[in-house]
C-alpha positions, 0 to 999 in steps of 0.5 A, spaced: 409 758 358 416 759 355 420 756 351 424 750 352 430 747 350 431 740 348 439 737 348 440 731 343 445 728 347 443 728 354 435 726 353 433 733 357 430 739 356 429 745 361 428 753 360 430 756 353 434 762 356 441 764 354 444 762 362 441 756 362 443 753 356 451 756 356 450 752 363 448 746 360 452 746 354 459 747 359 457 742 364 461 735 364 455 731 363 454 734 356 461 735 353 462 727 356 455 725 351 457 729 346 464 726 345 461 719 346 456 721 341 461 723 335 467 716 338 461 712 334 463 716 327 472 716 328 475 713 322 480 707 324 486 711 323 484 717 328 482 711 333 489 708 332 493 715 333 489 716 340 490 709 343 497 708 340 498 715 346 495 711 351 497 705 356 491 700 357 487 700 363 488 695 368 482 695 371 477 695 365 482 689 362 481 685 369 475 687 371 472 688 364 468 695 367 471 701 368 467 707 372 470 713 366 468 709 360 470 713 354 472 719 357 478 714 361 485 716 359 487 709 359 486 705 353 481 700 353 482 696 346 485 690 347 491 688 343 487 683 338 482 689 337 488 694 336 491 689 330 483 689 326 483 697 327 490 696 323 487 691 318 481 696 318 486 702 317 491 698 311 484 696 307 481 704 308 488 707 306 488 700 299 481 703 296 484 710 297 490 709 293 487 704 288 481 709 286 485 714 286 491 714 280 498 717 283 497 723 277 491 723 278 489 721 271 486 714 270 490 709 265 489 711 257 491 703 256 486 701 261 480 705 259 482 702 251 482 695 254 477 695 257 471 698 253 474 692 247 473 687 252 466 689 254 465 689 246 457 685 244 459 680 238 453 681 233 452 673 232 450 673 239 445 678 239 437 675 239 434 677 232 428 681 234 423 679 229 418 677 234 413 683 237 416 686 243 408 688 245 401 686 245 395 690 242 389 691 246 383 687 244 379 693 244 383 697 240 383 692 234 375 693 233 375 700 232 377 702 225 377 710 225 383 710 229 388 716 229 395 715 227 397 716 234 392 711 237 393 706 232 397 699 234 404 699 233 406 695 226 413 692 225 412 693 218 409 701 219 415 701 223 420 701 218 417 705 211 415 710 216 418 718 215 420 721 222 421 727 218 413 729 217 410 730 223 403 731 225 
């Protein structure tokens, strides 16, 4: 049995040879399915540019169905849908302009102000004198543990010298 080629856009498979694949990829059904797949990923600005050039589809506006679907040369968008696309495009454009400063550099005064607003007041912090961990009861029963396995005591942590390891 020969190899088969599966087309995700058309949801069909056929014999994988150069002629058959070339014929399928140039077919109208494949091109329509591929275009409809990628149309879902278009940004609002691109859709608006395409729809401004088109006149409304009379059949789609009156009956609600068009035999040409997304391949129709007329617009299937209502004025309210176009208005929503304009709003989406404006919001997206404003987000980009806010995120990217005009010069390309962030304002240093804003950064300094933000840094000093988030300073933690030392009077608000908790006193950390309590133990933050529990020693397992089995470790307490063993008197001759190596230092690496001995339970951590806060007194020993204050008196230790970290320059001597091993």
